[in-house]
C-alpha positions in Angstrom: 2.4 -33.4 -5.8 5.6 -34.2 -7.7 8.0 -32.4 -5.3 8.1 -29.2 -7.5 7.4 -26.0 -5.5 5.3 -23.3 -7.2 6.6 -19.9 -6.3 4.6 -16.9 -5.5 5.4 -13.5 -7.0 7.6 -12.5 -4.1 9.7 -15.6 -4.3 9.9 -15.4 -8.0 11.1 -11.8 -7.7 14.0 -13.0 -5.6 15.2 -15.8 -7.9 14.4 -14.5 -11.3 17.0 -11.7 -11.2 17.1 -8.9 -13.6 19.2 -8.4 -16.8 17.9 -8.4 -20.4 14.6 -10.3 -19.8 13.6 -8.2 -16.8 14.4 -5.0 -18.6 12.4 -6.0 -21.6 9.5 -6.9 -19.4 9.9 -3.7 -17.5 9.5 -1.8 -20.8 6.3 -3.7 -21.7 4.8 -2.9 -18.2 5.9 0.7 -18.3 4.3 1.1 -21.7 1.1 -0.5 -20.4 0.9 2.1 -17.5 1.7 5.0 -19.9 5.2 5.7 -18.6 6.9 4.8 -21.9 5.8 5.2 -25.5 7.1 1.8 -26.7 8.3 -1.4 -25.4 11.3 -3.6 -26.3 11.8 -7.2 -27.2 14.4 -9.3 -25.3 16.5 -9.4 -28.5 16.2 -5.6 -28.8 17.4 -5.1 -25.3 20.2 -7.5 -25.8 21.6 -5.6 -28.8 20.8 -2.0 -27.7 21.5 -2.4 -23.9 22.8 1.1 -23.3 20.1 3.0 -25.1 17.2 0.8 -24.1 18.0 0.5 -20.5 18.4 4.3 -20.2 14.9 4.7 -21.5 13.5 2.0 -19.2 15.1 3.8 -16.3 13.6 7.1 -17.5 10.2 5.4 -17.5 10.6 4.2 -13.9 11.6 7.8 -13.0 8.3 8.9 -14.1 6.8 7.1 -11.2 9.5 8.3 -8.8 11.4 5.0 -8.9 15.1 4.8 -9.5 16.1 1.7 -11.5 19.6 0.4 -11.6 19.7 -2.0 -14.6 22.3 -4.7 -14.5 23.0 -6.7 -17.7 24.7 -9.5 -15.8 22.6 -9.7 -12.6 19.5 -8.5 -10.7 18.1 -5.1 -11.5 17.7 -2.9 -8.4 14.9 -0.5 -7.6 14.5 2.1 -5.0 11.8 4.5 -3.9 12.4 7.5 -1.6 15.9 6.2 -0.9 14.7 2.8 0.2 15.5 -0.4 -1.8 12.4 -2.1 -3.0 11.6 -5.3 -4.8 10.6 -5.4 -8.5 7.1 -6.3 -7.5 6.9 -3.3 -5.2 8.1 -1.1 -8.0 5.3 -2.4 -10.2 2.7 -1.7 -7.6 4.0 1.7 -6.9 3.9 2.5 -10.7 0.3 1.2 -10.8 -0.7 3.4 -7.9 1.0 6.5 -9.3 -0.5 6.1 -12.8 -4.0 5.0 -11.7 -3.7 1.8 -13.7 -5.1 -1.5 -12.5 -4.2 -4.9 -13.9 -2.5 -8.1 -13.1 1.3 -7.6 -13.1 2.1 -11.5 -13.4 2.3 -11.5 -17.2 5.3 -9.0 -16.8 7.4 -11.6 -14.9 8.8 -13.5 -17.9 10.0 -17.0 -18.0 13.0 -16.0 -20.2 15.4 -15.5 -17.2 
């Protein structure tokens, strides 16, 4: 191998952070599981941060997850008062909605 380590989803979750890209990807995921009516592009989130992030957080709330979006850093997620990873939030939303699909495409390379 060439010395480049391939990250698994947990490791990617730790280093990818949050911000505009994660919020846009969250909106795509939440639409896919039926917790939002529409999704947002990275550019849309960038220019409509306050409105779009509020809608994404409402989508997460539909699965019982609190989301604290951070435009300059990592988004934070909690469930029943406990901090959880983004991957755990996705899996909880899948379970709550009965959806079943691979979450990897929702971890973008934009951030």
